[in-house]
N, C-alpha and C positions, 0 to 999 in steps of 0.2 A: 264454441273452444279455438275451431281449423275458417270458421266463416264459412262455409259449407250451409245450401240448405239440407232441409230434413230429406227429402226428396232427390236428393243430388246423386245419389247410390245406392245398389240396393245392401239391403240388411243381412248382409254375410262374409263370413269373414273374407274370403277371395276377394269379393269388392272394397272392404278396408286395406287386403293388401296392398291393395294398386297406390296407397296414399301410401309406405312407408318407405322410408330410403330405400334404396338396393341392397347398402352393404348390413342396413340392421335385418331382413327382412329373415336371414337365415336364423341368426341367433336368438330373436324373438321367437320363431315356433320353436327351437330347440327346448329356449325358455318353457314354453309348453307343454309339450313333451313331455318333461320330465315330471314336470306335477302332475300329467295323467295318469304316467306311469306309476305316482306314489314316493319319488324320491324326493319331491319336495312339496309343504303343508301346504302352499300354494303358489298359484303362478304369480311372477313376477318379473320386469323389466321393464329398460328404459330404454326408448328408442326416439327415431325421427320419423318424423308425419310432415308433409307437406302440404301447407294451407291454401285457402281459395285465394289469398295472392301470391302464388308461389313461394312462400318464404316456407322453410324449413322448419318445423318446429320440435322440443325437446316434452314428449311426452314418459309420465310415468305411469304403466299399467300396472295396477294386481287385480286380482283374480282366484276363486274357489270354485270347483265340481260341486255342486251340490246336491246332483240328483245321476242315477246311474242307471242304463237299463239293466237288467238281466241279466246280460252276458257282461256286465263291466264296461260299457265303453260308457263314455261320457257322454248326457243328456242336456243336461243345462246346466250352467255356471254363472255366477255374479261377481260384479268389479266393480273397478274404479279406473278413469282417466284424471289422471291431473297435469295440465300444464303447467313447466319448472322450465321454459326456457329463460326468461331472467335470473331465475337459481345460477343454470347452467353458466350462462350470457358472464353472474358473478362471480361463479369460480373459478371459470379462466381467463378472467381479467387477477382473480387474486396471484392466481399460481402464475401467471407473467408476473406481475409486479413483485413476486416471492425470485421470481428467478432473472428478473433485472438488477434485482435487490444483491443477491448470491453473487452476478458478476462483480459486481463495483464493490461489495465489500473485500472479495477477490483480490483487489488491485489497489486498495487500501493500506496501506502499511502498518495500521493497527486495529483491535478488534472494536467490532462494532458490535454493540447488545441490547436488550429487554430486560431487564433485573423486577421482580416481582418479591411483594414482600404483604405478607398476609395482615389483615387490619390489626390484629395484637401485637406483630411486632416478633415472633414466635418463628415464622416459618419463612424462606425466600425460595428463589427459585428463579432461574433463566430461562426465560420462557421463548430465546431467540440469541446467537450468539456466533458472530463469520464465524469463519472456518480457520481464520487466521488465529483463532486463541491456542492451537496448538505450537502454533511455531512462538508467540508472543507469552504461553503463560508454563507453555511444556504441558498441556491441559486438553485431550481433544474436545472438537465441541459437542457429538453426542454425547461423553462423560460429563461433560461443565451441565449442560442442561439435565439430565439425569440428577445429579448431585452437587450441589450449589456448593457444599463446603470443602470441595475438590479446591479450588480458586482457594479459601482461607487457609486450610492446609499449607499453600504454598508459601502463602503471606508469613515473612519473620512472624515470630510469636513476640517480641515485644508491640508489636505494630497491631496485633489483630482485635484488641478491643479498641484503640483509635478506630478503627477502619468502620465498626460495630458501632460506636458512639458518631462519626460524623453523619453514616446513613442516618443514623436514627432521629438526629439535628435536621437534618436534611426530609427527613420524613412528617417529622411535629413543622415544621415552618414554614412547607411547603419551599425550598430554596434550593438553588445549585449547588450539585454537591461535587466537588473539585480537592483531589487529595493524592500526594506524589507519597507513595510508600514502598518497599523493597520484597521483594519476592523470590526465593531460590527455588528451579525449575529444577524437573527431574535431572537434567545432565549434570547438574550440580554448581550451576552457573547462578549468580546473585547478580539482581537487576533489578532499578528502578522502575515504575509504572505509572503511568499520572493519569488520574481519572478524570473522567466529566460528565456529570450526567443533570437529565431535567427530571425534577420528579412528577408525578400527574395522580393525581388520587381518581379511581374508578370507583362510582358507586357500586356496592353489589345487595341485591335483596336479604334481606336478614344480618345485616351487618355493617361496620360505620365506613367499608370501600377500604378493597387494597391500594396501597401504592406502586406507579410504576416507575421504574428510571429508564429513562431512552437517550443512552449516553455512548461515550468512546472510552479507549484506555488504550496509552502508548508506551511503550517504550522509550523510557528517557535517559535512560544509560548513558551514552554516548553525549547526548546534551549534558547532563551536569557534570560532567567529566570534562567537557569542553569548555565551561564556563567556570568548574574550576582552576581550569589550567589557565582562561582568561584573566580569573582575580589574580594566581599568582604569578602570573608574569607583570601585572598593574603592580601589588606589591613590588616586585623585585625591581620595576622600573622606579618606583617610588624612592625607593630604599638605596638605590643608585644614583638620584636626584637628588636626593638627601646628603650621599654622602660626596657629592661632589660641589653641591654648596659647602657644605664643612670647610674641605679640604681648599677650597678658592677661598673662606673667610681665611682660615691658619693661615 
């Protein structure tokens, strides 16, 4: 596991301690003492140990005292050690990726999200939503991930069924979802949102598979008002030209 030969060090805890990272040694011993005192059913600890190549490996060690002397002191202990270095590296990378995504999402004007729906379409939940959702929806990220209907309740009542139907159609056909819909935030402001997402069917053992949407929702209220003003201006200019042409003909 660590690359040493069997006779590299004596079969004692003191010899093994020489391989444990100095920053992990005290915590490792404390975990053992808690088990020795009967405070835990088994000894368990994760620590770093130096391999023969000089690299630090992450080990997950478990053990249990199975025999004690008459005075109660431990005589024999059985356990296992597992090399979890790859798992820890993957966890570290995943954590870094989450932090990077959160930093990017914090500077995006809209909301990034992942929405999940059960195979029967009866249950839906947000497995991820960026923190900008409170500014856009008026609903905190934690609240929305705990209860997806918190967003649906913000949608104007006459638009809720349209929203459900559009998601259902996207799930059935595997087509990109895109829809504009109005909401009323908790502060009473009426806003228009544009949502876009790509669905992906996730195969789960024992069912037909969940559907996940990876997408983005933006507040397009100002854009809609700008477009409406532009249309009104174009209509006014067309009316003015028609009036000028009429008068010139007269």
